[in-house]
Wavefront OBJ file of the C-alpha trace (Angstrom):
o trace
v 7.898 31.651 39.296
v 6.454 32.171 35.888
v 7.949 30.950 32.676
v 9.287 33.497 30.202
v 7.082 34.317 27.228
v 7.790 32.401 24.067
v 8.013 33.957 20.639
v 6.834 30.845 18.838
v 3.124 30.125 18.929
v 2.291 26.621 17.669
v -1.287 27.536 16.885
v -2.100 28.551 13.331
v -5.264 29.958 11.968
v -7.476 27.517 10.050
v -7.809 29.914 7.148
v -4.058 30.013 6.501
v -3.852 26.201 6.616
v -6.745 25.749 4.209
v -5.358 28.354 1.799
v -1.954 26.691 1.818
v -3.525 23.243 1.316
v -5.651 24.498 -1.573
v -2.579 25.974 -3.257
v -0.643 22.693 -3.224
v -3.569 20.333 -3.770
v -5.232 22.322 -6.535
v -2.460 22.141 -9.123
v -3.275 18.630 -10.325
v -6.999 19.322 -10.151
v -6.579 22.397 -12.368
v -4.334 20.677 -14.902
v -6.078 17.288 -15.055
v -9.521 17.593 -13.462
v -10.759 14.107 -14.357
v -7.442 12.356 -13.703
v -6.519 14.001 -10.389
v -7.669 11.136 -8.170
v -5.960 8.349 -10.166
v -2.762 10.422 -10.386
v -2.692 10.984 -6.610
v -3.486 7.325 -5.943
v -0.694 6.183 -8.270
v 1.755 8.622 -6.679
v 0.824 7.402 -3.194
v 1.301 3.713 -3.966
v 4.434 4.351 -6.031
v 5.955 6.178 -3.059
v 5.228 3.131 -0.897
v 6.510 0.442 -3.300
v 9.538 2.213 -4.805
v 11.846 1.938 -1.755
v 11.802 -1.850 -2.136
v 13.792 -1.365 -5.335
v 16.563 0.333 -3.329
v 17.345 -2.874 -1.436
v 19.124 -4.816 -4.231
v 21.145 -1.752 -5.160
v 22.192 -1.056 -1.594
v 22.965 -4.714 -0.807
v 25.324 -5.053 -3.760
v 26.746 -1.581 -3.221
v 26.856 1.451 -5.441
v 30.221 0.606 -6.979
v 29.600 1.719 -10.564
v 28.373 4.976 -12.014
v 25.359 3.172 -13.495
v 24.276 1.807 -10.109
v 24.741 5.202 -8.461
v 22.799 6.915 -11.234
v 20.010 4.356 -10.988
v 19.805 4.847 -7.229
v 19.653 8.644 -7.571
v 17.003 8.360 -10.291
v 14.901 6.065 -8.077
v 15.307 8.510 -5.204
v 14.189 11.456 -7.363
v 11.169 9.524 -8.669
v 10.294 8.532 -5.101
v 10.409 12.159 -3.934
v 8.165 13.183 -6.847
v 5.738 10.363 -6.027
v 5.674 11.461 -2.373
v 4.854 15.022 -3.407
v 2.121 13.987 -5.847
v 0.587 11.320 -3.629
v 0.739 13.078 -0.262
v -2.863 14.252 -0.494
v -4.334 10.868 -1.407
v -7.151 9.822 0.934
v -8.966 6.533 0.873
l 1 2 3 4 5 6 7 8 9 10 11 12 13 14 15 16 17 18 19 20 21 22 23 24 25 26 27 28 29 30 31 32 33 34 35 36 37 38 39 40 41 42 43 44 45 46 47 48 49 50 51 52 53 54 55 56 57 58 59 60 61 62 63 64 65 66 67 68 69 70 71 72 73 74 75 76 77 78 79 80 81 82 83 84 85 86 87 88 89 90
């Protein structure tokens, strides 16, 4: 027996991947051409180190509005750092 045809093809064309990558990676290069590499490197390492700051907040609990706000701010900064640093390559 043969399997039914699938509508989802996992293969993508290389040209569409490279165009998409250039669109997201080129923003920093266009805005700050000489600082793009240091910005990406800083974003990458910030995204790695920042979750360690969550631990004291989560251990003590988010009982006050200040602690909850601090946690949400750290989470937002971490997401921004992940976005900026995702293209960093050593």
